[in-house]
C-alpha positions as CSV (number, residue, x, y, z in Angstrom):
1,X,133.9,99.9,78.7
2,X,134.8,103.5,78.9
3,X,131.5,104.7,77.4
4,X,129.6,102.7,80.0
5,X,131.8,104.0,83.0
6,X,131.3,107.6,81.6
7,X,127.4,107.2,82.3
8,X,128.2,107.0,85.9
9,X,130.4,110.0,86.0
10,X,127.8,112.5,84.4
11,X,126.1,114.6,87.2
12,X,122.4,114.5,87.5
13,X,120.5,117.2,85.8
14,X,118.8,119.6,88.1
15,X,116.3,121.2,85.6
16,X,113.3,119.4,84.1
17,X,111.9,119.8,80.6
18,X,108.4,120.0,79.3
19,X,107.0,117.8,76.5
20,X,108.2,120.5,73.8
21,X,111.7,120.1,75.2
22,X,111.9,123.6,77.0
23,X,113.6,123.7,80.3
24,X,111.4,124.3,83.4
25,X,112.5,125.1,86.9
26,X,110.9,123.8,90.0
27,X,109.5,127.3,90.8
28,X,107.7,127.2,87.6
29,X,106.6,123.7,88.4
30,X,105.2,124.6,91.7
31,X,103.4,127.6,90.3
32,X,101.7,125.6,87.5
33,X,100.7,122.5,89.8
34,X,99.3,123.3,93.1
35,X,99.8,119.7,94.6
36,X,103.6,119.9,94.3
37,X,103.8,121.9,97.5
38,X,106.0,124.6,99.0
39,X,108.5,125.1,101.7
40,X,105.8,126.2,104.3
41,X,103.3,123.3,103.6
42,X,102.3,121.4,106.7
43,X,102.3,117.6,106.8
44,X,98.4,117.9,107.1
45,X,98.0,119.9,103.9
46,X,100.6,117.6,102.0
47,X,98.7,114.4,103.2
48,X,95.3,116.0,102.3
49,X,96.5,116.9,98.8
50,X,97.7,113.2,98.3
51,X,94.6,111.7,99.5
52,X,92.5,114.1,97.3
53,X,94.6,113.4,94.2
54,X,94.2,109.6,94.8
55,X,90.5,109.7,95.3
56,X,90.0,112.0,92.1
57,X,92.1,109.5,90.3
58,X,89.9,106.6,91.5
59,X,86.6,108.5,90.6
60,X,87.9,109.6,87.1
61,X,88.9,106.1,86.1
62,X,85.8,104.1,85.6
63,X,87.7,100.7,85.4
64,X,89.3,101.4,88.7
65,X,85.9,102.7,90.2
66,X,84.1,99.4,89.1
67,X,86.9,97.3,90.5
68,X,86.4,98.9,93.9
69,X,82.7,98.5,93.8
70,X,82.9,94.8,92.9
71,X,85.5,94.1,95.7
72,X,83.2,96.1,98.1
73,X,80.0,94.4,96.9
74,X,78.5,97.8,96.5
75,X,77.2,99.9,93.4
76,X,79.5,102.0,91.4
77,X,77.2,105.0,92.3
78,X,77.6,104.4,96.0
79,X,81.3,103.9,95.9
80,X,81.8,107.1,93.8
81,X,79.5,109.0,96.3
82,X,81.5,107.8,99.1
83,X,84.9,108.8,97.6
84,X,83.7,112.2,96.6
85,X,82.5,112.6,100.4
86,X,86.0,111.6,101.5
87,X,87.6,114.2,99.4
88,X,86.0,116.9,101.7
89,X,88.1,116.0,104.6
90,X,90.2,113.0,103.6
91,X,92.5,113.3,106.7
92,X,89.9,114.3,109.2
93,X,89.4,117.9,110.6
94,X,92.4,120.2,110.3
95,X,94.7,120.5,113.4
96,X,94.4,123.5,115.4
97,X,97.2,126.0,114.6
98,X,99.4,127.2,117.5
99,X,100.2,130.8,117.2
100,X,103.8,131.7,118.5
101,X,103.6,135.2,119.8
102,X,106.7,136.5,121.1
103,X,106.4,138.6,124.2
104,X,108.9,141.1,124.9
105,X,110.1,141.4,128.4
106,X,108.9,144.3,130.3
107,X,111.4,146.2,132.2
C-alpha cells in the first residue's frame, strides 16, 4: 500500500530524455524541431504549423491517403495534389500585422 501511495507523492519530472537516455531541455527541443513553437509565436503561425504537419502526415502515409481518396470518391493523385496545395496557406492568407509605434508627446 505504501509503495502505491508513494507513486503519487513523487513530483513530475521537468526534463525529457532522448532515445539514448540523455536528458534534453525544452530549449534544445525547440531548437531541434521547428514546429514546437516559441513564446512570440502567433496563433496564426501555430495553427499553420499544425495544419501543415497534419497534411504532410496524410500525404506521407499512403494507406491514410488512399482512405481519404475512397471516402471522397477521387483518385489518390488528386487527393494528394489537393492536400499539397492546402499546405501553402492552410489557414488562409496571413493576418495583417499592426505595428505598435509609441509616439512621444511633444512639449
